[in-house]
N, CA, C and O atoms as a GROMACS GRO file, in nm:
protein
  584
    1UNK      N    1 -21.973   1.931 -16.378
    1UNK     CA    2 -21.875   2.023 -16.324
    1UNK      C    3 -21.833   2.122 -16.432
    1UNK      O    4 -21.806   2.083 -16.546
    2UNK      N    5 -21.828   2.246 -16.396
    2UNK     CA    6 -21.788   2.350 -16.490
    2UNK      C    7 -21.638   2.374 -16.475
    2UNK      O    8 -21.588   2.387 -16.364
    3UNK      N    9 -21.569   2.378 -16.586
    3UNK     CA   10 -21.426   2.407 -16.581
    3UNK      C   11 -21.401   2.544 -16.641
    3UNK      O   12 -21.468   2.584 -16.737
    4UNK      N   13 -21.304   2.616 -16.585
    4UNK     CA   14 -21.273   2.748 -16.640
    4UNK      C   15 -21.227   2.736 -16.784
    4UNK      O   16 -21.158   2.641 -16.820
    5UNK      N   17 -21.264   2.830 -16.864
    5UNK     CA   18 -21.225   2.830 -17.005
    5UNK      C   19 -21.097   2.908 -17.030
    5UNK      O   20 -21.032   2.890 -17.133
    6UNK      N   21 -21.061   2.993 -16.938
    6UNK     CA   22 -20.937   3.069 -16.953
    6UNK      C   23 -20.881   3.098 -16.814
    6UNK      O   24 -20.949   3.083 -16.713
    7UNK      N   25 -20.757   3.141 -16.812
    7UNK     CA   26 -20.694   3.172 -16.684
    7UNK      C   27 -20.759   3.290 -16.615
    7UNK      O   28 -20.748   3.304 -16.493
    8UNK      N   29 -20.825   3.376 -16.691
    8UNK     CA   30 -20.892   3.491 -16.628
    8UNK      C   31 -21.013   3.446 -16.545
    8UNK      O   32 -21.060   3.522 -16.460
    9UNK      N   33 -21.062   3.324 -16.568
    9UNK     CA   34 -21.174   3.271 -16.491
    9UNK      C   35 -21.129   3.209 -16.359
    9UNK      O   36 -21.211   3.183 -16.271
   10UNK      N   37 -21.001   3.186 -16.346
   10UNK     CA   38 -20.949   3.122 -16.224
   10UNK      C   39 -20.954   3.218 -16.106
   10UNK      O   40 -20.943   3.339 -16.125
   11UNK      N   41 -20.968   3.164 -15.985
   11UNK     CA   42 -20.970   3.252 -15.868
   11UNK      C   43 -20.835   3.323 -15.850
   11UNK      O   44 -20.730   3.269 -15.885
   12UNK      N   45 -20.840   3.441 -15.797
   12UNK     CA   46 -20.719   3.521 -15.771
   12UNK      C   47 -20.720   3.564 -15.626
   12UNK      O   48 -20.825   3.575 -15.564
   13UNK      N   49 -20.603   3.586 -15.574
   13UNK     CA   50 -20.593   3.642 -15.440
   13UNK      C   51 -20.488   3.751 -15.442
   13UNK      O   52 -20.403   3.757 -15.531
   14UNK      N   53 -20.495   3.834 -15.344
   14UNK     CA   54 -20.401   3.944 -15.335
   14UNK      C   55 -20.339   3.945 -15.196
   14UNK      O   56 -20.407   3.924 -15.095
   15UNK      N   57 -20.210   3.969 -15.192
   15UNK     CA   58 -20.141   3.983 -15.064
   15UNK      C   59 -20.093   4.128 -15.048
   15UNK      O   60 -20.005   4.157 -14.967
   16UNK      N   61 -20.153   4.217 -15.125
   16UNK     CA   62 -20.114   4.358 -15.122
   16UNK      C   63 -20.145   4.425 -14.989
   16UNK      O   64 -20.092   4.531 -14.958
   17UNK      N   65 -20.232   4.362 -14.909
   17UNK     CA   66 -20.259   4.419 -14.777
   17UNK      C   67 -20.142   4.398 -14.682
   17UNK      O   68 -20.133   4.464 -14.578
   18UNK      N   69 -20.051   4.308 -14.716
   18UNK     CA   70 -19.932   4.284 -14.635
   18UNK      C   71 -19.821   4.379 -14.681
   18UNK      O   72 -19.769   4.458 -14.603
   19UNK      N   73 -19.786   4.370 -14.808
   19UNK     CA   74 -19.689   4.460 -14.872
   19UNK      C   75 -19.735   4.481 -15.015
   19UNK      O   76 -19.796   4.394 -15.076
   20UNK      N   77 -19.704   4.597 -15.068
   20UNK     CA   78 -19.744   4.630 -15.205
   20UNK      C   79 -19.678   4.536 -15.307
   20UNK      O   80 -19.742   4.494 -15.403
   21UNK      N   81 -19.550   4.505 -15.283
   21UNK     CA   82 -19.477   4.417 -15.373
   21UNK      C   83 -19.348   4.374 -15.304
   21UNK      O   84 -19.315   4.422 -15.195
   22UNK      N   85 -19.276   4.282 -15.368
   22UNK     CA   86 -19.146   4.239 -15.315
   22UNK      C   87 -19.042   4.350 -15.323
   22UNK      O   88 -18.937   4.342 -15.259
   23UNK      N   89 -19.071   4.453 -15.402
   23UNK     CA   90 -18.979   4.566 -15.415
   23UNK      C   91 -19.024   4.687 -15.335
   23UNK      O   92 -18.956   4.790 -15.335
   24UNK      N   93 -19.137   4.675 -15.267
   24UNK     CA   94 -19.190   4.788 -15.188
   24UNK      C   95 -19.098   4.818 -15.071
   24UNK      O   96 -19.035   4.729 -15.014
   25UNK      N   97 -19.092   4.945 -15.036
   25UNK     CA   98 -19.008   4.989 -14.924
   25UNK      C   99 -19.050   4.919 -14.794
   25UNK      O  100 -18.964   4.883 -14.713
   26UNK      N  101 -19.179   4.901 -14.774
   26UNK     CA  102 -19.225   4.834 -14.652
   26UNK      C  103 -19.171   4.692 -14.643
   26UNK      O  104 -19.138   4.644 -14.535
   27UNK      N  105 -19.164   4.625 -14.759
   27UNK     CA  106 -19.113   4.488 -14.760
   27UNK      C  107 -18.963   4.485 -14.735
   27UNK      O  108 -18.915   4.405 -14.654
   28UNK      N  109 -18.887   4.570 -14.804
   28UNK     CA  110 -18.742   4.569 -14.784
   28UNK      C  111 -18.706   4.608 -14.641
   28UNK      O  112 -18.613   4.554 -14.583
   29UNK      N  113 -18.782   4.702 -14.585
   29UNK     CA  114 -18.760   4.739 -14.444
   29UNK      C  115 -18.789   4.620 -14.352
   29UNK      O  116 -18.715   4.595 -14.258
   30UNK      N  117 -18.897   4.548 -14.381
   30UNK     CA  118 -18.934   4.433 -14.298
   30UNK      C  119 -18.828   4.324 -14.306
   30UNK      O  120 -18.798   4.259 -14.206
   31UNK      N  121 -18.770   4.302 -14.424
   31UNK     CA  122 -18.664   4.202 -14.438
   31UNK      C  123 -18.541   4.242 -14.357
   31UNK      O  124 -18.483   4.159 -14.286
   32UNK      N  125 -18.501   4.369 -14.368
   32UNK     CA  126 -18.386   4.416 -14.291
   32UNK      C  127 -18.412   4.405 -14.141
   32UNK      O  128 -18.326   4.361 -14.065
   33UNK      N  129 -18.531   4.445 -14.101
   33UNK     CA  130 -18.567   4.441 -13.960
   33UNK      C  131 -18.568   4.296 -13.910
   33UNK      O  132 -18.529   4.270 -13.796
   34UNK      N  133 -18.614   4.203 -13.992
   34UNK     CA  134 -18.620   4.063 -13.950
   34UNK      C  135 -18.482   4.010 -13.918
   34UNK      O  136 -18.463   3.942 -13.817
   35UNK      N  137 -18.385   4.039 -14.003
   35UNK     CA  138 -18.248   3.995 -13.975
   35UNK      C  139 -18.198   4.050 -13.843
   35UNK      O  140 -18.136   3.979 -13.765
   36UNK      N  141 -18.225   4.178 -13.818
   36UNK     CA  142 -18.183   4.241 -13.693
   36UNK      C  143 -18.259   4.184 -13.574
   36UNK      O  144 -18.200   4.164 -13.467
   37UNK      N  145 -18.388   4.158 -13.591
   37UNK     CA  146 -18.469   4.102 -13.481
   37UNK      C  147 -18.420   3.964 -13.440
   37UNK      O  148 -18.412   3.934 -13.321
   38UNK      N  149 -18.386   3.882 -13.536
   38UNK     CA  150 -18.336   3.748 -13.504
   38UNK      C  151 -18.202   3.759 -13.432
   38UNK      O  152 -18.178   3.686 -13.336
   39UNK      N  153 -18.115   3.848 -13.476
   39UNK     CA  154 -17.987   3.868 -13.407
   39UNK      C  155 -18.010   3.916 -13.264
   39UNK      O  156 -17.942   3.870 -13.172
   40UNK      N  157 -18.105   4.007 -13.244
   40UNK     CA  158 -18.137   4.053 -13.109
   40UNK      C  159 -18.193   3.940 -13.023
   40UNK      O  160 -18.163   3.931 -12.904
   41UNK      N  161 -18.273   3.854 -13.084
   41UNK     CA  162 -18.331   3.742 -13.010
   41UNK      C  163 -18.222   3.644 -12.966
   41UNK      O  164 -18.226   3.594 -12.854
   42UNK      N  165 -18.127   3.615 -13.054
   42UNK     CA  166 -18.015   3.528 -13.017
   42UNK      C  167 -17.938   3.590 -12.900
   42UNK      O  168 -17.902   3.520 -12.806
   43UNK      N  169 -17.914   3.720 -12.906
   43UNK     CA  170 -17.846   3.791 -12.798
   43UNK      C  171 -17.926   3.784 -12.669
   43UNK      O  172 -17.869   3.763 -12.562
   44UNK      N  173 -18.057   3.803 -12.678
   44UNK     CA  174 -18.142   3.794 -12.559
   44UNK      C  175 -18.133   3.656 -12.496
   44UNK      O  176 -18.118   3.645 -12.374
   45UNK      N  177 -18.141   3.551 -12.576
   45UNK     CA  178 -18.130   3.415 -12.523
   45UNK      C  179 -17.994   3.396 -12.456
   45UNK      O  180 -17.985   3.334 -12.350
   46UNK      N  181 -17.887   3.449 -12.517
   46UNK     CA  182 -17.754   3.439 -12.457
   46UNK      C  183 -17.749   3.512 -12.323
   46UNK      O  184 -17.700   3.458 -12.224
   47UNK      N  185 -17.800   3.635 -12.320
   47UNK     CA  186 -17.797   3.715 -12.198
   47UNK      C  187 -17.879   3.652 -12.086
   47UNK      O  188 -17.840   3.660 -11.969
   48UNK      N  189 -17.991   3.591 -12.120
   48UNK     CA  190 -18.079   3.531 -12.019
   48UNK      C  191 -18.036   3.389 -11.982
   48UNK      O  192 -18.092   3.329 -11.889
   49UNK      N  193 -17.938   3.335 -12.053
   49UNK     CA  194 -17.893   3.199 -12.024
   49UNK      C  195 -17.994   3.094 -12.065
   49UNK      O  196 -18.004   2.989 -12.001
   50UNK      N  197 -18.067   3.120 -12.172
   50UNK     CA  198 -18.167   3.026 -12.220
   50UNK      C  199 -18.096   2.918 -12.302
   50UNK      O  200 -18.067   2.936 -12.420
   51UNK      N  201 -18.069   2.809 -12.235
   51UNK     CA  202 -18.003   2.692 -12.295
   51UNK      C  203 -18.008   2.581 -12.191
   51UNK      O  204 -18.050   2.605 -12.078
   52UNK      N  205 -17.968   2.463 -12.228
   52UNK     CA  206 -17.966   2.352 -12.132
   52UNK      C  207 -17.878   2.389 -12.013
   52UNK      O  208 -17.766   2.437 -12.030
   53UNK      N  209 -17.929   2.366 -11.894
   53UNK     CA  210 -17.855   2.393 -11.771
   53UNK      C  211 -17.874   2.273 -11.678
   53UNK      O  212 -17.964   2.191 -11.701
   54UNK      N  213 -17.792   2.264 -11.575
   54UNK     CA  214 -17.817   2.158 -11.476
   54UNK      C  215 -17.955   2.179 -11.413
   54UNK      O  216 -18.000   2.292 -11.395
   55UNK      N  217 -18.022   2.070 -11.379
   55UNK     CA  218 -18.155   2.080 -11.320
   55UNK      C  219 -18.149   2.158 -11.190
   55UNK      O  220 -18.059   2.138 -11.108
   56UNK      N  221 -18.246   2.246 -11.172
   56UNK     CA  222 -18.258   2.325 -11.049
   56UNK      C  223 -18.399   2.380 -11.041
   56UNK      O  224 -18.475   2.374 -11.137
   57UNK      N  225 -18.433   2.434 -10.926
   57UNK     CA  226 -18.564   2.496 -10.908
   57UNK      C  227 -18.561   2.638 -10.965
   57UNK      O  228 -18.464   2.710 -10.944
   58UNK      N  229 -18.665   2.677 -11.036
   58UNK     CA  230 -18.668   2.812 -11.092
   58UNK      C  231 -18.699   2.917 -10.986
   58UNK      O  232 -18.767   2.890 -10.887
   59UNK      N  233 -18.647   3.038 -11.009
   59UNK     CA  234 -18.675   3.150 -10.919
   59UNK      C  235 -18.749   3.259 -10.997
   59UNK      O  236 -18.780   3.242 -11.115
   60UNK      N  237 -18.776   3.370 -10.931
   60UNK     CA  238 -18.849   3.480 -10.996
   60UNK      C  239 -18.776   3.533 -11.119
   60UNK      O  240 -18.839   3.566 -11.220
   61UNK      N  241 -18.643   3.540 -11.112
   61UNK     CA  242 -18.565   3.587 -11.227
   61UNK      C  243 -18.584   3.494 -11.346
   61UNK      O  244 -18.589   3.539 -11.461
   62UNK      N  245 -18.594   3.364 -11.320
   62UNK     CA  246 -18.619   3.268 -11.428
   62UNK      C  247 -18.757   3.292 -11.489
   62UNK      O  248 -18.774   3.280 -11.610
   63UNK      N  249 -18.854   3.324 -11.405
   63UNK     CA  250 -18.989   3.355 -11.454
   63UNK      C  251 -18.988   3.475 -11.546
   63UNK      O  252 -19.052   3.475 -11.651
   64UNK      N  253 -18.916   3.580 -11.505
   64UNK     CA  254 -18.905   3.700 -11.588
   64UNK      C  255 -18.832   3.669 -11.718
   64UNK      O  256 -18.869   3.718 -11.825
   65UNK      N  257 -18.727   3.586 -11.709
   65UNK     CA  258 -18.652   3.548 -11.828
   65UNK      C  259 -18.740   3.468 -11.924
   65UNK      O  260 -18.737   3.490 -12.045
   66UNK      N  261 -18.818   3.376 -11.870
   66UNK     CA  262 -18.908   3.296 -11.953
   66UNK      C  263 -19.010   3.385 -12.022
   66UNK      O  264 -19.036   3.370 -12.142
   67UNK      N  265 -19.068   3.479 -11.948
   67UNK     CA  266 -19.166   3.571 -12.008
   67UNK      C  267 -19.104   3.649 -12.123
   67UNK      O  268 -19.162   3.658 -12.231
   68UNK      N  269 -18.986   3.706 -12.100
   68UNK     CA  270 -18.920   3.786 -12.204
   68UNK      C  271 -18.883   3.700 -12.324
   68UNK      O  272 -18.906   3.740 -12.439
   69UNK      N  273 -18.827   3.582 -12.300
   69UNK     CA  274 -18.783   3.496 -12.409
   69UNK      C  275 -18.900   3.447 -12.493
   69UNK      O  276 -18.895   3.451 -12.616
   70UNK      N  277 -19.006   3.401 -12.427
   70UNK     CA  278 -19.121   3.346 -12.501
   70UNK      C  279 -19.193   3.455 -12.579
   70UNK      O  280 -19.228   3.435 -12.695
   71UNK      N  281 -19.214   3.571 -12.517
   71UNK     CA  282 -19.280   3.681 -12.588
   71UNK      C  283 -19.199   3.724 -12.709
   71UNK      O  284 -19.254   3.742 -12.818
   72UNK      N  285 -19.069   3.740 -12.691
   72UNK     CA  286 -18.983   3.784 -12.802
   72UNK      C  287 -18.976   3.678 -12.911
   72UNK      O  288 -18.982   3.710 -13.030
   73UNK      N  289 -18.963   3.552 -12.870
   73UNK     CA  290 -18.956   3.445 -12.969
   73UNK      C  291 -19.085   3.438 -13.050
   73UNK      O  292 -19.081   3.432 -13.173
   74UNK      N  293 -19.199   3.439 -12.982
   74UNK     CA  294 -19.327   3.429 -13.053
   74UNK      C  295 -19.347   3.544 -13.151
   74UNK      O  296 -19.392   3.523 -13.263
   75UNK      N  297 -19.315   3.665 -13.109
   75UNK     CA  298 -19.330   3.781 -13.196
   75UNK      C  299 -19.239   3.769 -13.319
   75UNK      O  300 -19.283   3.791 -13.432
   76UNK      N  301 -19.112   3.735 -13.295
   76UNK     CA  302 -19.016   3.725 -13.405
   76UNK      C  303 -19.053   3.611 -13.500
   76UNK      O  304 -19.044   3.626 -13.622
   77UNK      N  305 -19.092   3.499 -13.444
   77UNK     CA  306 -19.132   3.384 -13.526
   77UNK      C  307 -19.254   3.417 -13.611
   77UNK      O  308 -19.259   3.381 -13.729
   78UNK      N  309 -19.352   3.484 -13.553
   78UNK     CA  310 -19.471   3.522 -13.629
   78UNK      C  311 -19.436   3.617 -13.744
   78UNK      O  312 -19.487   3.602 -13.855
   79UNK      N  313 -19.349   3.713 -13.717
   79UNK     CA  314 -19.308   3.808 -13.822
   79UNK      C  315 -19.231   3.737 -13.932
   79UNK      O  316 -19.249   3.766 -14.050
   80UNK      N  317 -19.145   3.643 -13.894
   80UNK     CA  318 -19.069   3.567 -13.993
   80UNK      C  319 -19.162   3.481 -14.078
   80UNK      O  320 -19.146   3.474 -14.200
   81UNK      N  321 -19.257   3.417 -14.014
   81UNK     CA  322 -19.354   3.335 -14.088
   81UNK      C  323 -19.433   3.419 -14.188
   81UNK      O  324 -19.457   3.376 -14.301
   82UNK      N  325 -19.472   3.539 -14.148
   82UNK     CA  326 -19.547   3.626 -14.237
   82UNK      C  327 -19.464   3.665 -14.359
   82UNK      O  328 -19.514   3.662 -14.472
   83UNK      N  329 -19.338   3.701 -14.337
   83UNK     CA  330 -19.252   3.738 -14.449
   83UNK      C  331 -19.232   3.620 -14.544
   83UNK      O  332 -19.243   3.634 -14.666
   84UNK      N  333 -19.202   3.504 -14.486
   84UNK     CA  334 -19.177   3.387 -14.570
   84UNK      C  335 -19.303   3.348 -14.649
   84UNK      O  336 -19.294   3.311 -14.766
   85UNK      N  337 -19.417   3.356 -14.585
   85UNK     CA  338 -19.543   3.324 -14.653
   85UNK      C  339 -19.572   3.424 -14.764
   85UNK      O  340 -19.619   3.387 -14.871
   86UNK      N  341 -19.543   3.551 -14.738
   86UNK     CA  342 -19.563   3.654 -14.839
   86UNK      C  343 -19.477   3.625 -14.962
   86UNK      O  344 -19.524   3.631 -15.076
   87UNK      N  345 -19.351   3.592 -14.939
   87UNK     CA  346 -19.261   3.561 -15.051
   87UNK      C  347 -19.310   3.436 -15.123
   87UNK      O  348 -19.314   3.432 -15.246
   88UNK      N  349 -19.346   3.334 -15.046
   88UNK     CA  350 -19.390   3.208 -15.106
   88UNK      C  351 -19.515   3.227 -15.192
   88UNK      O  352 -19.531   3.159 -15.293
   89UNK      N  353 -19.602   3.318 -15.152
   89UNK     CA  354 -19.723   3.344 -15.232
   89UNK      C  355 -19.685   3.390 -15.373
   89UNK      O  356 -19.756   3.360 -15.469
   90UNK      N  357 -19.575   3.461 -15.385
   90UNK     CA  358 -19.529   3.504 -15.517
   90UNK      C  359 -19.464   3.389 -15.592
   90UNK      O  360 -19.493   3.366 -15.710
   91UNK      N  361 -19.376   3.318 -15.524
   91UNK     CA  362 -19.302   3.209 -15.588
   91UNK      C  363 -19.394   3.093 -15.626
   91UNK      O  364 -19.374   3.028 -15.728
   92UNK      N  365 -19.495   3.068 -15.545
   92UNK     CA  366 -19.588   2.958 -15.574
   92UNK      C  367 -19.668   2.982 -15.700
   92UNK      O  368 -19.710   2.887 -15.766
   93UNK      N  369 -19.690   3.107 -15.734
   93UNK     CA  370 -19.767   3.137 -15.855
   93UNK      C  371 -19.678   3.164 -15.976
   93UNK      O  372 -19.726   3.165 -16.089
   94UNK      N  373 -19.549   3.186 -15.952
   94UNK     CA  374 -19.455   3.210 -16.062
   94UNK      C  375 -19.317   3.161 -16.018
   94UNK      O  376 -19.238   3.238 -15.962
   95UNK      N  377 -19.290   3.035 -16.042
   95UNK     CA  378 -19.164   2.976 -15.996
   95UNK      C  379 -19.042   3.036 -16.064
   95UNK      O  380 -18.929   3.014 -16.020
   96UNK      N  381 -19.063   3.111 -16.172
   96UNK     CA  382 -18.951   3.175 -16.242
   96UNK      C  383 -18.926   3.318 -16.195
   96UNK      O  384 -18.843   3.389 -16.253
   97UNK      N  385 -18.996   3.360 -16.093
   97UNK     CA  386 -18.976   3.495 -16.038
   97UNK      C  387 -18.840   3.497 -15.968
   97UNK      O  388 -18.825   3.447 -15.857
   98UNK      N  389 -18.742   3.557 -16.035
   98UNK     CA  390 -18.605   3.557 -15.983
   98UNK      C  391 -18.594   3.628 -15.849
   98UNK      O  392 -18.527   3.579 -15.758
   99UNK      N  393 -18.658   3.742 -15.836
   99UNK     CA  394 -18.652   3.816 -15.710
   99UNK      C  395 -18.715   3.735 -15.598
   99UNK      O  396 -18.660   3.727 -15.488
  100UNK      N  397 -18.830   3.675 -15.624
  100UNK     CA  398 -18.896   3.594 -15.523
  100UNK      C  399 -18.810   3.477 -15.479
  100UNK      O  400 -18.799   3.449 -15.360
  101UNK      N  401 -18.749   3.408 -15.575
  101UNK     CA  402 -18.662   3.295 -15.540
  101UNK      C  403 -18.541   3.342 -15.459
  101UNK      O  404 -18.500   3.276 -15.364
  102UNK      N  405 -18.484   3.456 -15.498
  102UNK     CA  406 -18.369   3.509 -15.424
  102UNK      C  407 -18.408   3.546 -15.282
  102UNK      O  408 -18.334   3.519 -15.188
  103UNK      N  409 -18.524   3.608 -15.266
  103UNK     CA  410 -18.569   3.648 -15.132
  103UNK      C  411 -18.603   3.527 -15.046
  103UNK      O  412 -18.578   3.528 -14.926
  104UNK      N  413 -18.659   3.424 -15.108
  104UNK     CA  414 -18.686   3.302 -15.034
  104UNK      C  415 -18.555   3.241 -14.984
  104UNK      O  416 -18.548   3.188 -14.873
  105UNK      N  417 -18.451   3.250 -15.066
  105UNK     CA  418 -18.318   3.203 -15.023
  105UNK      C  419 -18.262   3.288 -14.910
  105UNK      O  420 -18.193   3.236 -14.822
  106UNK      N  421 -18.291   3.418 -14.911
  106UNK     CA  422 -18.244   3.506 -14.803
  106UNK      C  423 -18.309   3.473 -14.669
  106UNK      O  424 -18.253   3.502 -14.564
  107UNK      N  425 -18.426   3.412 -14.673
  107UNK     CA  426 -18.494   3.374 -14.549
  107UNK      C  427 -18.428   3.253 -14.483
  107UNK      O  428 -18.443   3.234 -14.363
  108UNK      N  429 -18.356   3.172 -14.560
  108UNK     CA  430 -18.296   3.051 -14.504
  108UNK      C  431 -18.197   3.078 -14.391
  108UNK      O  432 -18.205   3.013 -14.288
  109UNK      N  433 -18.102   3.173 -14.406
  109UNK     CA  434 -18.011   3.200 -14.295
  109UNK      C  435 -18.083   3.257 -14.172
  109UNK      O  436 -18.043   3.231 -14.058
  110UNK      N  437 -18.188   3.333 -14.196
  110UNK     CA  438 -18.267   3.387 -14.085
  110UNK      C  439 -18.332   3.272 -14.010
  110UNK      O  440 -18.328   3.266 -13.887
  111UNK      N  441 -18.393   3.182 -14.086
  111UNK     CA  442 -18.457   3.065 -14.027
  111UNK      C  443 -18.355   2.976 -13.956
  111UNK      O  444 -18.386   2.916 -13.852
  112UNK      N  445 -18.235   2.966 -14.011
  112UNK     CA  446 -18.131   2.883 -13.951
  112UNK      C  447 -18.085   2.937 -13.815
  112UNK      O  448 -18.038   2.861 -13.731
  113UNK      N  449 -18.098   3.066 -13.793
  113UNK     CA  450 -18.067   3.125 -13.662
  113UNK      C  451 -18.184   3.112 -13.566
  113UNK      O  452 -18.165   3.096 -13.446
  114UNK      N  453 -18.305   3.118 -13.619
  114UNK     CA  454 -18.426   3.118 -13.536
  114UNK      C  455 -18.460   2.978 -13.484
  114UNK      O  456 -18.493   2.964 -13.366
  115UNK      N  457 -18.454   2.877 -13.567
  115UNK     CA  458 -18.497   2.743 -13.527
  115UNK      C  459 -18.422   2.684 -13.408
  115UNK      O  460 -18.485   2.624 -13.322
  116UNK      N  461 -18.291   2.698 -13.399
  116UNK     CA  462 -18.222   2.641 -13.282
  116UNK      C  463 -18.266   2.702 -13.149
  116UNK      O  464 -18.248   2.641 -13.044
  117UNK      N  465 -18.322   2.821 -13.154
  117UNK     CA  466 -18.367   2.885 -13.030
  117UNK      C  467 -18.483   2.808 -12.968
  117UNK      O  468 -18.499   2.808 -12.846
  118UNK      N  469 -18.562   2.742 -13.050
  118UNK     CA  470 -18.671   2.659 -12.998
  118UNK      C  471 -18.613   2.545 -12.914
  118UNK      O  472 -18.664   2.516 -12.806
  119UNK      N  473 -18.509   2.482 -12.964
  119UNK     CA  474 -18.445   2.372 -12.890
  119UNK      C  475 -18.380   2.424 -12.763
  119UNK      O  476 -18.388   2.359 -12.658
  120UNK      N  477 -18.316   2.540 -12.771
  120UNK     CA  478 -18.255   2.598 -12.651
  120UNK      C  479 -18.359   2.626 -12.545
  120UNK      O  480 -18.338   2.597 -12.427
  121UNK      N  481 -18.472   2.683 -12.586
  121UNK     CA  482 -18.580   2.714 -12.492
  121UNK      C  483 -18.636   2.586 -12.431
  121UNK      O  484 -18.660   2.579 -12.311
  122UNK      N  485 -18.658   2.485 -12.514
  122UNK     CA  486 -18.711   2.358 -12.465
  122UNK      C  487 -18.616   2.294 -12.365
  122UNK      O  488 -18.660   2.242 -12.262
  123UNK      N  489 -18.486   2.295 -12.393
  123UNK     CA  490 -18.387   2.239 -12.301
  123UNK      C  491 -18.387   2.314 -12.169
  123UNK      O  492 -18.381   2.253 -12.062
  124UNK      N  493 -18.393   2.446 -12.176
  124UNK     CA  494 -18.391   2.529 -12.055
  124UNK      C  495 -18.514   2.504 -11.970
  124UNK      O  496 -18.504   2.488 -11.848
  125UNK      N  497 -18.630   2.503 -12.033
  125UNK     CA  498 -18.755   2.478 -11.959
  125UNK      C  499 -18.751   2.339 -11.896
  125UNK      O  500 -18.792   2.322 -11.781
  126UNK      N  501 -18.703   2.240 -11.970
  126UNK     CA  502 -18.694   2.104 -11.915
  126UNK      C  503 -18.598   2.100 -11.796
  126UNK      O  504 -18.624   2.027 -11.699
  127UNK      N  505 -18.490   2.176 -11.801
  127UNK     CA  506 -18.394   2.180 -11.690
  127UNK      C  507 -18.456   2.236 -11.563
  127UNK      O  508 -18.422   2.194 -11.453
  128UNK      N  509 -18.547   2.331 -11.580
  128UNK     CA  510 -18.610   2.395 -11.464
  128UNK      C  511 -18.740   2.326 -11.423
  128UNK      O  512 -18.786   2.343 -11.310
  129UNK      N  513 -18.797   2.250 -11.512
  129UNK     CA  514 -18.924   2.183 -11.485
  129UNK      C  515 -19.040   2.270 -11.528
  129UNK      O  516 -19.054   2.384 -11.482
  130UNK      N  517 -19.121   2.219 -11.616
  130UNK     CA  518 -19.231   2.296 -11.673
  130UNK      C  519 -19.327   2.344 -11.564
  130UNK      O  520 -19.360   2.462 -11.558
  131UNK      N  521 -19.371   2.252 -11.480
  131UNK     CA  522 -19.470   2.288 -11.378
  131UNK      C  523 -19.415   2.391 -11.281
  131UNK      O  524 -19.484   2.486 -11.244
  132UNK      N  525 -19.290   2.373 -11.239
  132UNK     CA  526 -19.229   2.468 -11.146
  132UNK      C  527 -19.210   2.604 -11.211
  132UNK      O  528 -19.235   2.707 -11.148
  133UNK      N  529 -19.168   2.606 -11.336
  133UNK     CA  530 -19.147   2.733 -11.406
  133UNK      C  531 -19.281   2.802 -11.431
  133UNK      O  532 -19.288   2.925 -11.431
  134UNK      N  533 -19.385   2.725 -11.452
  134UNK     CA  534 -19.519   2.783 -11.473
  134UNK      C  535 -19.568   2.857 -11.349
  134UNK      O  536 -19.656   2.942 -11.359
  135UNK      N  537 -19.513   2.825 -11.233
  135UNK     CA  538 -19.552   2.894 -11.110
  135UNK      C  539 -19.495   3.035 -11.103
  135UNK      O  540 -19.549   3.120 -11.032
  136UNK      N  541 -19.386   3.061 -11.176
  136UNK     CA  542 -19.321   3.193 -11.170
  136UNK      C  543 -19.325   3.267 -11.305
  136UNK      O  544 -19.276   3.379 -11.315
  137UNK      N  545 -19.383   3.204 -11.407
  137UNK     CA  546 -19.388   3.266 -11.541
  137UNK      C  547 -19.530   3.257 -11.597
  137UNK      O  548 -19.584   3.148 -11.614
  138UNK      N  549 -19.587   3.372 -11.626
  138UNK     CA  550 -19.721   3.372 -11.686
  138UNK      C  551 -19.720   3.313 -11.827
  138UNK      O  552 -19.815   3.246 -11.867
  139UNK      N  553 -19.613   3.338 -11.901
  139UNK     CA  554 -19.603   3.284 -12.036
  139UNK      C  555 -19.597   3.132 -12.034
  139UNK      O  556 -19.666   3.066 -12.112
  140UNK      N  557 -19.515   3.076 -11.947
  140UNK     CA  558 -19.506   2.930 -11.937
  140UNK      C  559 -19.641   2.875 -11.891
  140UNK      O  560 -19.689   2.775 -11.944
  141UNK      N  561 -19.700   2.940 -11.793
  141UNK     CA  562 -19.831   2.895 -11.743
  141UNK      C  563 -19.933   2.891 -11.856
  141UNK      O  564 -20.012   2.797 -11.865
  142UNK      N  565 -19.933   2.993 -11.941
  142UNK     CA  566 -20.028   2.999 -12.052
  142UNK      C  567 -20.001   2.894 -12.159
  142UNK      O  568 -20.091   2.859 -12.236
  143UNK      N  569 -19.877   2.842 -12.165
  143UNK     CA  570 -19.841   2.745 -12.267
  143UNK      C  571 -19.843   2.601 -12.217
  143UNK      O  572 -19.823   2.509 -12.297
  144UNK      N  573 -19.867   2.579 -12.089
  144UNK     CA  574 -19.868   2.443 -12.036
  144UNK      C  575 -19.984   2.367 -12.096
  144UNK      O  576 -20.098   2.414 -12.097
  145UNK      N  577 -19.954   2.249 -12.147
  145UNK     CA  578 -20.059   2.167 -12.208
  145UNK      C  579 -20.123   2.074 -12.107
  145UNK      O  580 -20.089   2.075 -11.989
  146UNK      N  581 -20.217   1.995 -12.155
  146UNK     CA  582 -20.287   1.902 -12.065
  146UNK      C  583 -20.196   1.793 -12.013
  146UNK      O  584 -20.240   1.708 -11.936
   0.00000   0.00000   0.00000
């Protein structure tokens, strides 16, 4: 087995295709937008009544609500994951990167608002019944497992 003789021989990767740097305007804009997107998503869930409710049969409005909630949640969650992964790529290679550590900490409150929405959605879907809701929601239908 051949071992690298210096750090310059080690493999390198670049995340510059996502953002130029943690100080790049595109990155700071994405961080600001993420905070606003999560707040909008919480508001959307509130407006649509996405939370545990008494059991009942779903109607067309519930199908539309499920479509909107799932699409918005998936988009916001994917964007949040990308930002957090981008930051982690910096911190994982330099644990003393103060800006990276600070930004990773800034993601925690965003994540703390986002994660409970998964439980709210699960409770709401369970209240309406997955199979019944899948009849009026294309998003639920696409997510139904075996």
